C-alpha positions in Angstrom: 0.0 0.0 0.0 1.4 3.5 -0.9 2.7 5.6 1.9 0.0 8.3 1.5 -2.7 5.7 1.8 -1.1 4.3 4.9 -1.0 7.8 6.4 -4.7 8.3 5.6 -5.6 5.0 7.3 -3.6 5.8 10.4 -5.0 9.4 10.6 -8.5 8.2 10.2 -8.0 5.5 12.9 -6.3 7.9 15.4 -8.3 11.0 14.6 -11.1 10.4 17.1 -10.8 11.6 20.7 -11.5 8.3 22.5 -9.1 6.4 20.2 -6.4 8.9 20.8 -6.8 8.5 24.5 -6.7 4.7 24.1 -3.5 5.0 22.1 -1.9 7.1 24.9 -2.9 4.4 27.5 -1.6 1.5 25.4 1.7 3.4 24.9 2.2 3.4 28.7 1.4 -0.2 29.4 -0.4 -3.3 28.0 -4.0 -3.2 29.2 -7.2 -5.3 28.9 -10.4 -4.2 27.4 -11.9 -4.0 30.9 -9.1 -1.8 32.2 -9.2 0.5 29.2 -13.0 0.8 29.5 -12.6 1.7 33.2 -9.9 4.2 32.5 -11.8 6.2 29.8 -15.2 5.8 31.6 -16.9 4.0 28.7 -18.6 0.6 28.1 -16.5 -2.4 27.1 -18.4 -3.0 23.9 -17.8 0.6 22.8 -14.1 0.4 23.7 -13.8 -2.9 21.9 -15.1 -1.3 18.7 -12.5 1.5 19.0 -9.7 -1.1 19.6 -10.9 -3.1 16.5 -10.4 0.1 14.4 -7.0 0.8 15.8 -5.9 -2.8 15.4 -7.1 -3.0 11.8 -5.0 0.1 11.1 -2.0 -1.6 12.7 -1.5 1.0 15.4 -2.0 -1.4 18.4 -1.2 -5.1 19.0 -3.4 -7.7 20.5 -1.3 -9.6 23.1 -2.5 -13.0 24.4 -1.2 -14.0 27.9 -2.8 -17.4 28.5 -6.5 -16.7 28.5 -6.0 -13.0 29.1 -5.9 -10.6 26.2 -4.1 -7.2 26.5 -3.6 -4.4 24.0 -0.4 -2.4 23.5 1.0 0.2 21.1 2.6 -1.4 18.0 6.3 -1.8 18.8 7.9 -2.0 15.4 7.5 -1.0 11.8 6.2 2.2 10.2 3.0 2.1 12.2 5.0 2.2 15.4 6.9 5.3 14.3 3.7 7.0 13.3 2.1 6.2 16.7 5.0 7.4 18.7 5.4 10.5 16.7 1.7 11.3 17.1 1.7 10.8 20.8 4.8 13.0 21.2 2.6 15.9 20.1 0.2 15.4 23.0 0.4 17.5 26.2 0.9 15.0 28.9 -0.3 17.5 31.5 -3.7 17.6 29.9 -6.3 17.0 32.7 -8.2 14.3 30.7 -5.0 12.3 29.9 -3.8 12.6 33.4 -7.0 11.3 34.8 -6.9 8.4 32.3 -3.4 7.5 33.4 -4.3 7.6 37.1 -7.3 5.4 36.6 -5.3 2.9 34.6 -2.5 2.9 37.2 -5.0 2.3 40.0 -6.6 -0.6 38.1 -3.2 -2.2 37.4 -2.5 -2.1 41.2 -5.8 -3.7 42.1 -5.3 -7.5 42.2 -9.0 -8.2 42.2 -9.6 -6.2 39.0 -6.4 -7.4 37.3 -7.5 -11.0 37.8 -10.6 -10.6 35.7 -10.0 -11.9 32.1 -11.6 -10.5 29.1 -14.2 -12.4 27.1 -13.2 -14.8 24.4 -14.9 -16.4 21.4 -14.4 -19.8 22.9 -16.0 -18.7 26.2 -19.0 -17.2 24.4 -19.3 -20.5 22.4 -19.3 -22.5 25.6 -21.9 -20.2 27.1 -24.1 -20.6 24.0 -23.9 -24.4 24.3 -25.0 -24.3 28.0 -27.9 -21.9 27.2 -29.1 -24.1 24.4 -29.4 -27.1 26.7 -33.1 -26.6 27.5 -33.3 -29.0 30.5 -30.5 -27.0 32.1 -32.0 -23.6 31.4 -34.5 -23.7 34.2 -32.4 -25.4 36.9 -32.4 -24.5 40.6 -28.8 -25.1 41.7 -25.6 -25.1 39.8 -22.0 -26.3 40.5 -19.3 -25.0 38.2 -16.1 -26.9 38.6 -13.2 -24.8 37.3 -13.2 -21.0 36.6 -11.3 -20.8 33.4 -13.9 -18.9 31.4 -15.7 -15.9 32.8 -18.7 -16.4 30.5 -19.4 -19.7 32.3 -19.3 -18.1 35.7 -21.9 -15.6 34.6 -24.0 -18.3 32.9 -23.9 -20.6 36.0 -25.0 -17.6 38.2 -27.9 -16.9 35.8 -29.2 -20.5 35.6 -30.6 -20.9 39.0 -31.1 -19.4 42.5 -28.0 -21.1 43.9 -24.6 -21.1 42.3 -21.3 -22.6 43.6 -18.0 -22.2 41.9 -15.1 -24.6 42.8 -11.8 -23.1 41.6 -8.6 -25.0 41.4 -6.1 -22.2 42.1 -6.0 -19.1 44.2 -5.7 -17.0 41.1 -8.8 -18.6 39.5 -10.8 -18.1 42.8 -9.7 -14.5 42.8 -10.9 -14.2 39.2 -14.3 -15.6 40.1 -14.7 -13.4 43.1 -13.6 -10.3 41.2 -16.1 -11.1 38.4 -18.9 -11.8 40.8 -18.4 -8.5 42.6 -18.1 -6.5 39.4 -21.2 -8.1 37.8 -23.2 -8.3 41.0 -23.4 -12.1 40.8 -24.5 -14.2 43.7 -22.0 -17.1 43.8 -20.5 -19.2 46.6 -16.8 -19.5 45.6 -14.6 -22.2 47.1 -11.0 -23.2 46.6 -10.6 -26.9 45.8 -8.9 -29.2 48.3 -6.2 -30.0 45.6 -5.5 -32.2 42.7 -7.0 -32.1 39.2 -10.4 -33.5 40.0 -13.5 -33.1 42.2 -12.4 -35.1 45.2 -14.2 -36.6 48.3 -13.1 -33.7 50.5 -14.6 -31.3 48.0 -17.9 -33.2 47.8 -18.1 -33.3 51.6 -17.5 -29.5 51.8 -20.2 -28.8 49.2 -22.6 -30.7 51.5 -25.3 -31.1 48.9 -26.1 -32.2 45.3 -26.9 -30.0 42.3 -29.4 -29.8 39.5 -26.6 -29.0 37.1 -22.8 -29.7 37.2 -20.6 -27.8 34.7 -17.1 -29.2 34.3 -14.9 -26.4 32.9 -11.6 -28.3 32.9 -10.2 -28.3 29.4 -7.2 -30.6 28.9 -7.7 -32.9 31.9 -5.5 -36.0 31.6 -7.4 -39.2 30.7 -7.2 -40.9 34.1 -8.1 -37.8 36.0 -11.0 -37.1 33.5 -12.5 -40.5 34.4 -12.4 -39.6 38.2 -13.8 -36.2 37.5 -16.7 -37.6 35.6 -17.5 -40.0 38.4 -17.3 -37.3 41.0 -19.5 -35.0 38.9 -22.1 -37.8 38.6 -22.1 -38.2 42.4 -22.7 -34.4 42.8 -25.8 -34.6 40.7 -29.3 -34.4 42.3 -32.0 -36.7 40.9 -33.0 -35.5 37.5 -29.8 -33.4 37.2 -27.5 -33.0 34.2 -23.8 -32.9 33.8 -22.1 -30.6 31.2 -18.6 -31.3 30.1 -16.1 -29.4 27.9 -12.9 -31.2 26.8 -10.3 -30.4 24.1 -10.0 -32.9 21.2 -6.3 -33.5 21.7 -6.8 -34.4 25.3 -9.0 -37.3 24.2 -6.7 -38.7 21.5 -4.5 -41.7 22.2 -0.8 -41.8 21.8 0.5 -42.0 18.2 1.9 -45.4 19.0 -1.6 -46.8 19.5 -4.7 -47.0 17.3 -6.3 -43.6 17.5 -9.9 -43.7 18.8 -12.3 -41.1 17.5 -12.6 -38.3 20.1 -16.4 -38.5 20.2 -16.4 -42.3 20.7 -13.7 -42.0 23.3 -15.6 -39.4 25.3 -18.8 -41.5 25.1 -16.8 -44.4 26.4 -15.4 -42.4 29.3 -18.9 -41.2 30.2 -20.1 -44.8 30.1 -17.3 -45.9 32.4 -18.3 -43.2 34.9 -22.0 -44.4 34.8 -23.2 -41.5 32.6 -25.1 -41.6 29.4 -24.6 -38.9 26.7 -27.7 -36.9 25.8 -26.0 -34.5 23.4 -22.5 -33.9 22.1 -21.3 -31.1 19.8 -17.8 -30.0 18.5 -16.9 -26.4 19.1 -14.1 -24.6 17.3 -13.0 -21.1 18.4 -9.8 -19.2 19.1 -7.9 -22.0 17.4 -9.1 -24.6 19.9 -11.2 -27.7 19.2 -13.5 -28.6 22.1 -16.2 -31.3 22.6 -19.2 -30.1 24.6 -21.5 -32.8 26.0 -24.6 -33.1 28.2 -24.9 -36.3 30.2 -27.2 -37.9 32.8 -26.7 -40.9 35.1 -27.2 -44.0 33.1 -29.9 -45.2 35.4 -31.8 -42.0 34.8 -31.9 -42.2 31.0 -35.0 -43.8 29.5 -34.4 -47.0 27.6 -34.2 -46.7 23.8 -33.1 -43.0 24.0 -30.4 -42.3 21.4 -27.6 -39.9 22.2 -27.3 -36.9 19.9 -24.1 -35.9 18.2 
């Protein structure tokens, strides 16, 4: 693209007050959509639209850190030089820019806010699967095992009157608490006793069974997945349903063995745990391949019912 066309693209992207403020913030440090929205005092969807324009012009970079996504000023190439030159013209003592920086700095120093990840396409897809499972939509009590996707925490809280989240690390429990406080969710949040699965100590602490159990534990090793499914079944109330999300590659056998189809393997693991699959669907988002399934205790499933794929 000719230089003059690049300049026009950059000027159009940066030539809007909010986007100029966002560029100034992204030049100081890498920030999430949530932090940027808080700093400029606007909604996350609106800030996301501004970031999309800046990103399309090449003025900012999208930086993934695990499941967290941050945005920073482009660090190399002609766009970086343009951005740095443009920001050099700003008056850093401008009251609005000073306030933005102070807000961003306070957010960066707040562990509770910093722990809240931004939304992802995969998280939204998992939420859509849960919401489309009609028997789960009107449930009374929900147990979410794992807190890897904020969308599932919000969905679990909205499904019924009682929501419990069992997190597997202090960081994920802080994430769940921060999200609950920010969104006004009513969730009981517990830190798991340890290990990769829902153990006997955890079941004893929960002290009850649930109408829906959501297992948000992508990539659980095969042996641990079998124990997790069994414990999830034990946590179900009569008539309850278990929802599971698992990556494809976590279900594939070693290359030295005959590879079993991921759907068939997950159905077998469910059967070994005393569960029958009601529905199973593949989900692809953010470069990940996930199987989503709804299951019930085998004794609860009517005879002759075929599981859906």
